[in-house]
C-alpha positions as CSV (number, residue, x, y, z in Angstrom):
1,X,0.0,0.0,0.1
2,X,1.0,3.5,-0.8
3,X,2.2,5.7,1.9
4,X,1.3,8.8,-0.1
5,X,-1.2,11.3,1.0
6,X,-2.8,11.3,-2.5
7,X,-4.5,8.0,-1.9
8,X,-7.6,7.7,-4.2
9,X,-11.1,6.9,-2.4
10,X,-11.3,3.0,-2.1
11,X,-13.8,1.0,-3.9
12,X,-16.5,1.2,-1.2
13,X,-17.8,-2.2,-1.4
14,X,-14.1,-3.7,-1.2
15,X,-13.6,-1.4,1.6
16,X,-16.5,-2.5,3.7
17,X,-15.8,-6.2,3.0
18,X,-12.2,-6.0,4.3
19,X,-13.3,-3.9,7.3
20,X,-15.8,-6.5,8.2
21,X,-13.3,-9.4,8.0
22,X,-10.7,-7.7,10.0
23,X,-10.0,-8.5,13.4
24,X,-11.6,-5.3,14.7
25,X,-14.5,-5.9,12.6
26,X,-15.2,-9.7,13.4
27,X,-15.3,-9.1,17.2
28,X,-18.0,-6.5,17.6
29,X,-20.0,-8.1,14.6
30,X,-20.1,-11.6,16.4
31,X,-21.3,-10.0,19.6
32,X,-23.8,-7.9,17.7
33,X,-25.2,-11.1,16.2
34,X,-25.3,-13.0,19.4
35,X,-27.1,-10.2,21.2
36,X,-29.8,-10.0,18.5
37,X,-30.6,-13.8,19.1
38,X,-32.1,-14.2,15.6
39,X,-34.4,-17.5,15.6
40,X,-35.3,-19.8,12.8
41,X,-38.3,-18.5,11.0
42,X,-38.1,-14.8,11.7
43,X,-37.8,-11.9,9.5
44,X,-34.5,-10.1,9.8
45,X,-33.7,-6.6,8.3
46,X,-30.4,-5.2,7.7
47,X,-30.7,-1.4,7.1
48,X,-27.6,-0.3,5.2
49,X,-26.6,-3.6,4.2
50,X,-23.8,-2.5,1.9
51,X,-22.2,-5.3,-0.1
52,X,-24.2,-7.8,1.9
53,X,-21.3,-8.8,4.5
54,X,-23.8,-10.0,7.1
55,X,-26.8,-11.2,4.9
56,X,-25.5,-14.8,4.7
57,X,-25.1,-15.1,8.3
58,X,-28.6,-13.8,9.0
59,X,-30.0,-16.1,6.4
60,X,-28.3,-19.1,8.2
61,X,-30.2,-18.1,11.5
62,X,-33.4,-17.6,10.2
63,X,-33.4,-20.8,8.1
64,X,-35.4,-22.0,5.3
65,X,-38.8,-20.8,6.9
66,X,-37.4,-17.2,7.5
67,X,-36.7,-14.1,5.6
68,X,-33.8,-11.7,5.2
69,X,-34.2,-8.2,4.0
70,X,-31.2,-6.1,2.9
71,X,-31.8,-2.5,2.1
72,X,-29.2,-0.1,0.9
73,X,-29.2,3.2,-1.3
74,X,-26.0,2.5,-3.4
75,X,-26.6,0.6,-6.4
76,X,-23.0,-0.7,-6.6
77,X,-23.4,-2.2,-3.3
78,X,-26.4,-3.7,-3.8
79,X,-25.1,-5.4,-7.0
80,X,-22.4,-6.9,-4.8
81,X,-24.8,-8.0,-2.3
82,X,-26.9,-9.7,-4.8
83,X,-24.0,-11.4,-6.2
84,X,-22.9,-12.6,-2.8
85,X,-26.5,-13.9,-1.7
86,X,-27.8,-15.0,-5.1
87,X,-27.7,-18.7,-4.0
88,X,-29.8,-17.8,-0.7
89,X,-33.5,-18.0,-1.5
90,X,-34.5,-16.4,1.8
91,X,-32.7,-13.2,1.1
92,X,-34.6,-10.3,-0.4
93,X,-32.4,-7.1,-1.4
94,X,-34.1,-3.9,-2.0
95,X,-32.9,-0.4,-3.1
96,X,-34.1,2.4,-0.9
97,X,-33.2,5.1,1.4
98,X,-33.0,4.3,5.2
99,X,-35.5,7.3,5.8
100,X,-38.2,5.3,3.9
101,X,-37.9,1.6,4.4
102,X,-39.6,-0.4,1.9
103,X,-40.9,-2.9,4.3
104,X,-44.5,-3.5,5.6
105,X,-45.3,-2.2,9.1
106,X,-45.0,-4.3,12.0
107,X,-43.4,-7.3,10.2
108,X,-39.9,-7.5,11.3
109,X,-38.7,-9.6,14.2
110,X,-35.0,-8.5,14.0
111,X,-33.3,-5.4,12.8
112,X,-29.7,-4.3,12.6
113,X,-28.1,-0.9,11.8
114,X,-24.3,-1.3,11.7
115,X,-22.2,1.9,11.2
116,X,-25.1,3.5,9.1
117,X,-26.5,6.2,11.4
118,X,-23.1,8.2,11.5
119,X,-23.8,8.9,7.8
120,X,-27.5,9.5,7.4
121,X,-29.3,12.8,7.2
122,X,-31.7,12.3,10.0
123,X,-30.8,9.5,12.5
124,X,-34.0,10.0,14.6
125,X,-36.0,9.6,11.4
126,X,-34.3,6.3,10.7
127,X,-35.0,5.0,14.1
128,X,-38.7,6.1,13.7
129,X,-38.7,4.0,10.5
130,X,-37.5,0.9,12.3
131,X,-40.1,1.5,15.0
132,X,-42.7,1.4,12.3
133,X,-41.5,-1.8,10.5
134,X,-40.7,-3.9,13.6
135,X,-43.5,-5.8,15.5
136,X,-44.0,-5.7,19.3
137,X,-41.3,-7.7,21.0
138,X,-38.8,-7.1,18.1
139,X,-35.2,-6.7,18.9
140,X,-33.1,-4.1,17.3
141,X,-29.2,-3.9,17.2
142,X,-27.4,-0.7,16.6
143,X,-23.6,-0.1,16.4
144,X,-21.7,3.1,15.8
145,X,-18.3,4.4,16.4
146,X,-17.6,7.5,18.5
147,X,-14.8,9.3,16.4
148,X,-14.1,11.8,19.1
149,X,-12.5,8.8,20.8
150,X,-10.0,8.1,18.0
151,X,-6.4,8.0,19.2
152,X,-3.4,7.7,17.0
153,X,0.0,7.4,18.6
154,X,2.8,9.8,17.3
155,X,5.5,11.8,18.6
156,X,3.7,14.9,17.2
157,X,0.8,14.5,19.5
158,X,-0.7,17.7,18.5
159,X,-1.2,16.8,14.9
160,X,-2.7,13.4,15.7
161,X,-5.1,15.5,18.0
162,X,-5.8,17.9,14.9
163,X,-6.5,14.6,12.7
164,X,-9.1,13.4,15.3
165,X,-10.6,16.9,15.5
166,X,-10.9,16.9,11.6
167,X,-12.4,13.5,11.6
168,X,-15.0,14.6,14.2
169,X,-16.0,18.0,13.0
170,X,-15.5,17.4,9.1
171,X,-15.1,14.2,7.7
172,X,-18.0,12.3,9.4
173,X,-21.6,13.5,9.6
174,X,-22.6,12.2,12.9
175,X,-19.1,11.5,14.2
176,X,-20.0,11.3,17.9
177,X,-23.2,9.2,17.6
178,X,-21.9,6.2,19.4
179,X,-22.1,7.7,22.7
180,X,-25.9,9.0,22.0
181,X,-27.2,5.6,20.9
182,X,-28.9,4.6,23.9
183,X,-30.4,8.2,24.4
184,X,-31.6,8.2,21.0
185,X,-33.1,4.6,21.1
186,X,-35.0,5.5,24.1
187,X,-36.3,8.8,22.6
188,X,-37.5,6.6,19.6
189,X,-39.6,4.5,21.8
190,X,-37.4,1.5,22.2
191,X,-36.4,-0.2,25.6
192,X,-32.7,-0.3,25.8
193,X,-31.4,-3.9,27.1
194,X,-27.7,-4.0,26.5
195,X,-24.9,-1.3,25.8
196,X,-21.5,-2.3,25.2
197,X,-18.5,-0.4,24.4
198,X,-15.5,-2.1,22.5
199,X,-12.2,-0.7,21.6
200,X,-10.9,-1.8,18.1
201,X,-7.0,-1.8,18.3
202,X,-5.0,-1.3,15.1
203,X,-1.2,-2.4,15.4
204,X,-0.7,-2.7,11.6
205,X,-0.2,0.8,9.7
206,X,-1.7,-0.5,6.6
207,X,-4.7,-2.0,8.1
208,X,-5.3,1.2,10.0
209,X,-4.9,3.5,7.0
210,X,-7.3,1.4,5.1
211,X,-9.9,1.3,7.9
212,X,-9.4,4.8,9.3
213,X,-8.5,6.7,6.3
214,X,-5.4,8.1,7.8
215,X,-4.0,9.2,4.4
216,X,-7.2,10.4,2.8
217,X,-8.3,12.2,5.5
218,X,-5.2,14.0,6.2
219,X,-4.9,15.1,2.9
220,X,-8.4,16.6,3.1
221,X,-7.4,18.3,6.3
222,X,-4.3,19.8,4.6
223,X,-6.7,20.7,1.5
224,X,-9.1,22.4,3.8
225,X,-6.6,24.4,5.9
226,X,-7.0,22.4,9.2
227,X,-3.4,21.2,9.1
228,X,-0.1,22.6,7.9
229,X,0.9,20.5,4.8
230,X,4.5,19.9,5.7
231,X,3.6,19.0,9.2
232,X,0.7,16.7,8.2
233,X,3.1,14.9,5.7
234,X,5.6,14.2,8.3
235,X,3.1,13.0,10.8
236,X,1.7,10.7,8.1
237,X,5.2,9.5,7.0
238,X,6.3,8.7,10.6
239,X,3.4,6.5,11.2
240,X,4.5,4.2,8.6
241,X,8.0,3.9,9.8
242,X,7.9,2.5,13.2
243,X,5.6,0.7,15.6
244,X,2.0,1.7,15.2
245,X,-0.9,2.0,17.5
246,X,-4.4,3.6,16.9
247,X,-7.9,2.9,18.6
248,X,-11.5,4.2,18.9
249,X,-14.6,3.3,20.8
250,X,-17.4,1.5,19.1
251,X,-20.7,1.3,21.0
252,X,-23.2,-1.5,20.4
253,X,-26.9,-0.9,21.7
254,X,-29.6,-3.6,21.7
255,X,-33.1,-2.7,22.3
256,X,-36.6,-4.0,22.0
257,X,-39.7,-2.7,20.5
């Protein structure tokens, strides 16, 4: 992988698939699936399913008598999701916005929203949609990072802090939504059952660069005038030259309808 700040935006489907299969991704996803407790015969909804990373696991849990619905607004993501799940007759793929879910009211037993609310226009509106389409007793799993907790070890600590500030204030729409998930879920009318915080740790520079967008976001921060160009480039180069450490907090909330 290049250590240049001029790194192009990655293919989003490939990015999400790699992130999901990383050590950091596997841990919280497995926990989320366990907490959802999907049962045979149920209808499970994946809002913002992306390239279909979690659809096969959901299909396995609902069994032949259940249904899995994957919803996303990105045609390229959905094309990959269809390719990955074409052999699974219980999976339905639908193109739609999370603010207007194409699902019959009161029909969903289990729903998950994984790293999606931080990007949408109106998180409260999406949660209201979830309340409409889920049936009484349904269980909903939410997982979102809190990018204000991002730490990147570097001798130039001020630039690491500037990088986190830029990520929080500019790069991600709702960058601190992880910490407010439980409150938002309660306001939407759900009963919060479980709140977990995990800390994905990155010890490999290339994995962190791919997942956290170190080069891409620093390039943007320099371009937008948030970080001095020479200092930002020195910071990024130094990260690739020695032992590496970065981490952030990811919050998982499981609630019931």
